[in-house]
C-alpha positions in Angstrom: -7.0 -18.4 -18.3 -5.6 -15.7 -20.6 -7.2 -12.8 -22.5 -5.1 -11.1 -24.6 -1.9 -10.7 -22.2 -3.6 -10.3 -19.4 -3.8 -13.7 -17.3 -7.2 -13.9 -15.3 -7.4 -15.7 -12.4 -7.6 -15.8 -8.5 -4.0 -15.2 -8.1 -4.0 -11.9 -10.2 -5.7 -8.6 -9.8 -9.4 -8.3 -10.8 -9.8 -8.0 -14.6 -12.5 -5.3 -15.0 -14.3 -4.7 -18.3 -16.2 -1.7 -19.1 -19.3 -2.5 -20.6 -20.4 -0.2 -23.2 -23.7 -2.6 -24.6 -25.8 0.1 -26.7 -25.4 3.1 -24.8 -23.4 4.4 -27.8 -27.0 4.8 -29.6 -26.3 4.1 -33.2 -23.1 6.4 -33.1 -20.0 5.4 -33.9 -18.3 8.6 -33.0 -19.5 8.0 -29.5 -18.4 4.5 -29.2 -15.0 5.6 -30.1 -15.2 8.4 -27.2 -16.5 5.2 -24.8 -13.6 3.4 -25.7 -11.2 6.6 -24.8 -13.3 6.7 -21.6 -13.0 3.1 -20.6 -9.4 3.4 -20.9 -9.0 6.5 -18.9 -11.0 5.0 -16.2 -8.6 2.3 -15.9 -10.5 -0.8 -17.5 -8.9 -3.5 -18.9 -11.0 -4.2 -21.2 -14.2 -2.2 -23.2 -17.0 -4.4 -24.1 -19.9 -3.5 -26.8 -22.7 -5.9 -28.2 -22.7 -7.0 -31.7 -26.2 -7.0 -32.8 -27.2 -7.8 -36.5 -31.3 -7.5 -36.5 -31.6 -9.9 -39.4 -29.9 -12.2 -37.9 -31.2 -12.7 -34.4 -34.5 -11.1 -34.1 -38.2 -10.3 -35.6 -40.7 -7.8 -35.5 -42.4 -9.8 -33.0 -39.5 -9.2 -30.0 -41.3 -7.3 -27.1 -39.2 -4.4 -25.6 -37.7 -4.9 -22.3 -38.3 -1.5 -21.5 -40.5 0.5 -23.9 -37.9 3.6 -24.2 -37.6 4.7 -27.4 -39.8 7.0 -29.4 -37.4 6.5 -32.2 -38.1 3.0 -33.1 -41.4 1.5 -34.1 -40.2 -2.0 -32.4 -37.4 -3.7 -30.9 -36.1 -4.9 -34.4 -36.0 -1.3 -35.6 -33.9 -0.5 -32.5 -31.6 -3.2 -32.9 -31.5 -2.2 -36.9 -30.6 1.3 -35.8 -27.8 0.2 -33.2 -26.1 -1.7 -36.1 -22.6 -1.1 -37.1 -21.0 -2.5 -40.1 -18.1 -4.8 -40.3 -15.8 -2.1 -40.9 -17.1 -0.1 -38.4 -16.3 -2.8 -36.0 -13.1 -3.3 -37.1 -12.0 0.3 -36.8 -13.4 0.2 -33.3 -10.9 -2.7 -32.6 -8.0 -0.9 -34.2 -9.2 2.3 -32.1 -9.0 -0.2 -28.7 -5.7 -1.5 -29.7 -4.0 1.8 -30.1 -5.7 3.0 -26.8 -3.8 0.3 -25.1 -7.2 -1.6 -23.8 -8.5 -5.1 -24.8 -11.4 -4.9 -27.3 -14.3 -7.4 -26.4 -17.9 -7.8 -27.7 -20.8 -10.0 -27.0 -22.2 -11.8 -30.1 -26.1 -12.4 -30.5 -25.8 -14.3 -33.6 -23.3 -17.0 -35.2 -22.8 -14.2 -38.3 -21.6 -11.8 -35.4 -19.0 -14.3 -34.1 -17.5 -14.3 -37.5 -17.3 -11.0 -37.9 -15.6 -10.6 -34.3 -13.5 -13.3 -35.0 -12.2 -11.8 -38.2 -11.0 -8.7 -36.4 -9.6 -10.4 -33.6 -11.1 -10.3 -30.4 -9.2 -12.1 -27.7 -12.1 -13.7 -25.9 -16.0 -14.3 -25.9 -18.5 -12.9 -23.4 -21.5 -14.7 -23.7 -24.5 -12.7 -22.5 -27.2 -14.2 -19.9 -30.0 -14.4 -22.6 -27.8 -16.4 -24.9 -26.4 -19.1 -22.7 -28.9 -22.0 -24.0 -28.2 -20.2 -27.8 -26.8 -23.6 -29.1 -25.3 -22.7 -32.3 -23.9 -19.6 -30.9 -22.2 -21.6 -28.3 -21.0 -24.3 -30.9 -19.6 -21.6 -33.0 -17.9 -20.1 -30.0 -16.4 -23.2 -28.9 -15.0 -23.9 -32.6 -12.7 -20.8 -32.2 -11.1 -22.0 -28.9 -10.9 -18.7 -27.4 -11.4 -18.3 -23.7 -15.2 -17.6 -22.6 -16.7 -15.3 -20.1 -20.0 -16.8 -19.4 -22.8 -14.5 -17.6 -25.4 -16.7 -16.0 -28.2 -14.1 -14.8 -30.6 -16.4 -16.3 -29.3 -19.8 -15.5 -29.9 -21.9 -12.1 -26.3 -22.6 -10.4 -26.6 -26.1 -11.8 -27.4 -25.0 -15.4 -24.4 -22.6 -15.3 -22.2 -25.1 -14.0 -23.1 -27.6 -16.5 -22.4 -25.0 -19.4 -19.0 -24.1 -18.1 -18.2 -28.0 -17.8 -19.4 -28.3 -21.6 -16.9 -25.3 -22.5 -14.3 -26.7 -20.6 -14.6 -30.3 -22.0 -14.0 -28.9 -25.4 -10.6 -27.6 -24.4 -11.8 -23.9 -23.7 -11.1 -21.8 -20.7 -14.2 -20.2 -19.2 -15.0 -18.1 -16.5 -18.5 -17.9 -14.7 -20.0 -14.6 -13.9 -22.5 -14.3 -11.5 -25.4 -11.6 -12.8 -28.6 -10.2 -11.9 -30.5 -9.7 -15.3 -32.3 -6.3 -13.5 -31.6 -3.2 -14.5 -31.0 -1.6 -11.9 -30.0 -4.3 -9.7 -31.2 -3.4 -6.2 -28.7 -4.3 -3.1 -31.4 -6.9 -2.0 -31.0 -8.6 -5.4 -27.3 -8.2 -6.3 -26.5 -11.8 -4.4 -22.9 -12.1 -4.0 -23.8 -15.0 -1.9 -24.2 -16.8 -5.2 -20.4 -15.4 -6.5 -19.3 -17.0 -2.9 -21.0 -20.6 -4.0 -19.4 -20.2 -7.5 -16.0 -19.7 -5.7 -16.4 -22.3 -3.0 -17.7 -25.2 -5.0 -16.3 -24.6 -8.6 -12.7 -24.2 -8.3 -12.0 -25.4 -11.8 -12.8 -22.0 -13.3 -12.4 -18.5 -12.3 -15.3 -16.7 -10.9 -16.5 -12.9 -11.4 -19.2 -10.5 -11.0 -21.5 -8.9 -13.9 -23.0 -6.2 -12.1 -26.0 -4.0 -13.1 -26.4 -2.2 -9.8 -25.0 1.8 -10.9 -23.3 1.8 -8.1 -19.1 0.6 -7.9 -19.8 -1.1 -4.4 -21.0 -4.7 -5.6 -17.5 -5.0 -7.5 -15.6 -3.6 -4.6 -16.8 -6.4 -2.2 -16.7 -9.1 -5.0 -13.0 -8.4 -5.3 -12.6 -8.8 -1.9 -14.4 -12.2 -2.0 -11.9 -13.2 -4.8 -13.8 -12.0 -7.7 -11.5 -12.6 -10.9 -13.7 -10.6 -13.1 -15.5 -7.5 -12.6 -17.8 -6.3 -15.3 -20.1 -3.0 -14.8 -22.1 -0.8 -17.3 -20.1 2.6 -18.1 -22.1 5.8 -19.2 -20.7 8.9 -20.0 -23.1 11.1 -18.0 -26.0 10.1 -15.7 -28.7 11.6 -17.8 -27.8 10.4 -21.3 -30.5 8.4 -23.0 -31.0 4.8 -23.0 -32.2 1.7 -21.2 -29.1 1.0 -19.3 -28.0 4.2 -17.9 -29.7 3.8 -14.5 -27.5 0.8 -14.2 -24.0 2.0 -15.3 -21.5 3.8 -13.6 -20.2 7.5 -14.4 -16.3 7.6 -15.2 -16.0 9.0 -11.9 -17.7 6.0 -10.1 -15.9 3.6 -12.8 -12.6 4.9 -11.5 -13.8 4.6 -7.7 -14.3 0.8 -8.8 -11.1 0.4 -10.3 -9.3 1.8 -7.4 -11.5 -0.1 -5.0 -11.3 -3.3 -6.5 -7.4 -3.3 -6.6 -7.5 -1.8 -2.6 -9.5 -4.9 -1.9 -7.8 -7.3 -4.0 -4.6 -6.2 -2.0 -6.7 -6.7 1.1 -7.5 -10.2 0.4 -4.1 -11.0 -0.5 -2.5 -9.8 2.6 -3.8 -11.5 5.7 -2.3 -10.0 8.9 -0.6 -11.8 11.6 -1.7 -9.7 14.4 1.4 -10.4 16.6 3.9 -9.9 13.9 2.2 -6.5 13.0 2.0 -5.2 16.6 5.8 -5.7 16.9 6.2 -3.8 13.7 4.2 -1.0 15.2 6.3 -0.4 18.2 7.1 3.1 17.4 3.1 3.7 17.3 2.2 1.8 20.5 4.7 4.2 22.1 3.2 7.0 20.3 -0.4 6.5 21.2 0.0 4.5 24.2 -0.1 5.9 28.1 2.0 5.7 31.1 1.9 6.2 34.7 2.9 9.7 35.7 3.2 11.9 38.8 0.0 14.3 39.1 1.7 16.8 41.1 5.2 17.3 42.4 6.1 14.5 44.9 8.4 15.1 48.0 11.3 12.4 48.7 9.9 10.5 51.7 6.2 11.1 50.7 3.5 8.3 50.7 2.2 8.1 47.1 -1.7 8.3 47.0 -4.0 7.4 44.2 -4.9 11.0 43.9 -1.0 11.8 42.8 -0.8 9.5 40.1 -2.1 10.1 36.5 -2.2 8.1 33.3 -1.0 10.0 30.2 0.5 9.7 26.9 3.3 8.8 25.6 3.3 4.9 26.3 6.6 3.0 27.3 6.3 3.2 31.1 4.4 1.3 33.8 1.0 0.4 32.5 -2.4 1.1 34.4 -2.5 -2.1 35.6 0.7 -1.9 37.5 -0.6 1.2 39.8 -0.5 -1.0 43.0 3.1 -1.2 42.5 3.5 2.7 43.3 0.2 3.9 45.1 0.8 3.7 48.6 4.6 3.4 48.3 7.3 5.8 49.5 8.9 8.2 47.2 12.8 7.2 47.0 13.4 11.0 45.6 11.8 14.2 44.5 9.6 13.6 41.7 8.5 16.6 39.3 4.5 16.8 38.0 4.2 14.5 34.8 7.2 12.4 35.8 6.8 8.7 34.0 6.9 6.6 37.0 8.8 3.2 37.5 9.5 0.8 40.2 13.0 2.2 41.1 11.0 5.6 42.2 9.4 4.1 45.1 10.3 1.8 48.4 
């Protein structure tokens, strides 16, 4: 699949997304800063969430985490988080200027309309929206590639949704996700990603991570993930429900570097025999050879106590001690002389 100018697939370096979500706290200036930091961290894309309260929620919606004393209910929170269409356009234009792809998860059909108009190159379907049929139909009508989070879907449901998207003529990638904030190591479940990679070769697979650490993403890159998404925070003490699940800029840079390193390892299986041939110099440097432990006179019988095993390599290996111990020296041998079969008779 292709997102913007970036090819996304198992033969490519993992496509890394910096997820801002709602960490901008409704501040347009903060959202601009997140774009800058995501670019500086080396992410391929920065992703937001486009919420329009009246289109997606009611005052009856419960809090996922009752964190805000500023908002009377979750609907008020979504309302406070809203950006206008013009502000979303400005954010997209800023990302374009900074050279980073701009993505946002829509949570309503109207949000899709806005995002398509400003020109997002792909869609990200959040785990909770995978069964939102009107949203899915709107997304499929655009023909743009889809990144599908599967945190609230069974494996069978995830495959079925991906198949539906594929049959509509749209490219899709499956992202394993655990909808727990933060995700403990025991719940990351990279075995699910492995099952996607093993059982569903038709679609690129990846990880949308909420662990708050770079480690799952790096391991996922080695396993073969085509996409890695992780939350980004500007500081670990920032306010908001997702901060504990997010990476600091320093940790995000570690994820980017680590994923590239892991991908390079995966792409370069080692032929041990060929590698050892190329390491001949190092083998000599770090190896050992049989040497004389003291000066030995010509005609002297060489005892076991007169032989040592020292660096460098290139001489007789330890296993050939029998070829010199108990034999007669043919000539005077100084201490630390590297022994050879020609030295004895």
